[in-house]
N, C-alpha and C positions, 0 to 999 in steps of 0.2 A: 733705867736699864733699857737698852735697845733690844727689841724682840728679834727673833731669827726669821730669815726668809728661806723658804724651802721651795725649790722648783720641782714640780710634779710633771713627769714625762708623758703620762698617758691620760687621755680623757676619762677612761674608766676609773682610774685611781682618783682623779680630781672629783668626778661625780660621786664616788663613794665618800670622799671627805665632806662634800656638801651635805649628803644625806646623813652622815654620822653627826656632824656638828649642828645641823639645822639652823644656819644663820638667818637673820632677818633679811640681810642683803649681801650682795657681792658687787664688786666693781669690775668694769671691763674697759679696755682701751683698744680701739681699732687703729692699728699702726700703719700709716701711709708711708710710702717711699717717695723718693724724688727721682724722676718726675712722678706726678700723682698716679699715672697709670700703672706704676709698679707698686702694687699693694704689698706690704710686708706681712701683715697678719693680724692676729687677735691675741690679746693678753687678758686672762681672767684672774682676778685676785680675790682670794677667800681669806678675810681677816678673822683670826681666832686668837683669843687671849695669848699674848706672848709670841705668836707666830703669824706670818703671812704666807699662805700657800699660793704659788704662782703657776699658772698653766699657760703655755704659749703654743699657738697653732699658726702655721704658715701657709701661704697660698701655694697651690700646685694646680696649674691648669685653670679650670673654671670653678674650683672649690677650695676650701681649706683642707689640708692634708689629713688631720686627725678627726675632726668633728664632721667633716663633709658639708659644712655650711656653704651654700652657694655664693659665688661672687657675682655681683651685678655690674653692669656697665652704664655709665651716664652717656649723654648725647655726644660727648667728645671721645668716647672710648676708654675713659678712665675707670679702672676696676675699683669697686668699693663693696663693703659689707653693710647690709642694712641693719640698723639698730634693732628693728623689729624681728629680723631673722635670728639675731643673737639671743634676744630675750625669749622668743618663742622656743628656740632650740633648748636652752638651758632649763626653762620651766617644764617643758615636755619631758626631757630626759630625767630630771629629778622628781617628776610628778608633784610639783609644787607651784600652783598658780599664784600663791601669795608671796613668792620670793621676789624681792625687789632687786633690780639690776641697775646700777648707776654707771653711766659713761663718764670718763674723765679724760683730760688731755694731759700728756706729759711733755716736757721739753727735752 
């Protein structure tokens, strides 16, 4: 049986789910646009038995809209999100330094 996928609209609700379920790890994907300087955003995935909770944050100016994680620019002016910034933000927000965050690529 395929589990269900639930999109969570706010960072506060997603954070609450992490704190409630206390997972060992969560996954994230930094979604680049084309051309690369057009960053799309960040997707966080919380797998819980039978359900995947998904939180999506998009770029607005020099930060992500909901989490306010800063965007950085490389030498060519392409916007990106630092893996370290994502990990630090989530761990700090849920007050869990032991939470593992794994980056993945999707096609």
